[in-house]
N, C-alpha and C positions, 0 to 999 in steps of 0.2 A: 417416566419421571427426566426430565432434560435438565444440561448444564446450564445455569444458569450464570452471565457476565456480567459487570459492573464495566463498561467501556472509559476513556476520559483522550483529552488530545491539549495540546497546551498550541498553539500554532504565531512565535514568526518570523520577522523574515528571515527565510535565509538556517532557524532553525524550527522543531521539528518535537515534543512529546506527546507520546500516544501506550499508552496502559489500558491492562486489559484482568482484573481481575478476578477468576473466581469464585461462586462460597460452600466452592473446594479452600479448607484453608493454606494451603501448600502447595496455592498454581497458580500463578502469574508469570504475564508475556510485559518486557516494558521493549518499544523502541524506541530510542535517539533519531534523528534526520538530521542532517546538515548540508547544508549546500556549497559549492564550491565553486569556480568558476573554474578544472582543470580538465583530463581524464584519470581519473582514481588515486593521480602522484604521491596525495598527503600520508603521510605511513600513519599518521602523528595527532591526525583528528582528533581523535577521542581523549589523550594521551591522560592533558587535564584529568578529566575525570574518574575517568579504570585506571591508574598505573602494576599494581598489588594484582587486578583478575586476568588469566588463561584466558585469551583469545584464538579466536581461531579469525583470518585473515579468509574471504569467499567470495571473488570479486564472478559479476555478477556479465556476462557481457549479453546484453538483447538480443544482438544479431545469430548472431553465431552458435548460444547453449540452447538444448536440446531442451521443447519446453514437450509435458504429461503430452499425447495425441488427440484429447480431446480435447485442450486444446489452440488446437493452430487454428490459425484462419489464417487463409489464401493471402486474403488484401492485410495482415495485422505482418506480415513474410517480413521484416527488412530487408532482406537484402535483395526484394524486389520493387520493395513499395520508396514508390519519388512524391513529395509532396508538392501539386500542384499553385502550393498561396508562397511558399521559398523556399522548393526545388534545393530543402533537400533528401540527402536518398542519393540513391542507395547506397547500401551499408558495404562495403563488400573489405574479404577483409586485411584488420589493420586497422579499423575506419577510428579508430582510439584517438591512435599515433596521428593524425593527421581531417580530422575534421571543426568542422571549424566553424562554428561555433559550435564548443561544448562547456555540456553542467556533468558534476558526479552528483551525485543522490549519496551522500556517504550513513548507511544503518550503523546501527548497533545495537546488536539485539537481545535480553537476558531472556531466556528463560527457565526459570524457578521449577520442580516438579517434588517435591521433599518430599517425597513417599518410596520407599525401602524398600527393591527390588525392578520396580516398576522405569525410578528418575534417567539411568541414562533416555531404555530404550523413548519415553513420552517424552524427554525432552532433541531427546534428536530429529525424531518426527518430524517436533512441531518444525523445529528448526526447518525441516524438509521443504513445509506447509509454506513458510511463513518467505522460503525462499523461491520456491517458484509462484504466489500469490506477489512477489515482491516481480520478480523476473517481467511476469506478464500486463501490471499494472505503466509497467514502462515502457514494456512495450505496444501497448495499446498509448498511451501518454504521446510518440512516438506514431507513431502511425497515421494518430485522426489530428496530427497537429494540424491538420486544414478545417479541424470543425471546431475549434478552437480562439485559435492563431490572433480575430480579427479578433476578439469578446474586450468590451468593455472590464471593469471591474465591478458598476452595475447591472453585465450581460451578468457575468460571475455570481454577484449573491443573486441574482433575479435566479440561472441553473442551480443554487444550490440550495433553493428554496425550494426549489419546485422534486430534485429529486427526499432533501427530506421529507417532503410527502409526501413521495409515492412513498416511501423509503418506509413509513408512519400502516401508510395505509396496505405496504404490504404484511407487513412485522403484526399490525392487529386480526386481518383476515387470516394467516396461516398458522394462526395460534389455534391448537384442536378449544373448542366452546362449540358447547348450548346456546347460547347466549352472543351472537355478535354484535354488533356496535354500530351507534350508524353513520352515517355520517356529519353527519352536530358531532356527536362523541365526543369521533377524530379527531373535525378541526376546531374544535376547543381545548385537546391536551396537546394539541399541534401549543397553537395561536399559546396556551401556557407554559410552552414548553423555553416559545423559540422569546 
């Protein structure tokens, strides 16, 4: 038996909400994202949304925080990476104070697992996993800048469509089933979802 999820997102310029709800009635994840042109200095970016909620603030340094060894790649080590197209990098100690341009991705992550005896442990584990995913994703966004820097919005949309199709194919074929769908069924399903 697998864990099934419903995932959704709204995405507006400089603001995004992602939520994931499982079919377990007391488990959900909600991630709010806001972007600002600063180095993470806005400590009140989410105050209007959640004044009464206790929060732990976690700063992620994409260059110097440790990542799990299995995810480390020399080509994505931002202490040694330098973009050929933008000339940004290598990120030296204290880079957040002097790097220009700079933008901060603020995340407000809420995890709820309301099951007595497991709540704290599961919520802490999910927060750690999300932190690792975000750190690795943001490291890659910086390290892959030469691949996306010159993309137009049309290029981005084509890339998104291609990734959507590839993901659908992977999901279809990774499911344990004796009746694998044909390519026509996958494309038909893909066309219905767009």
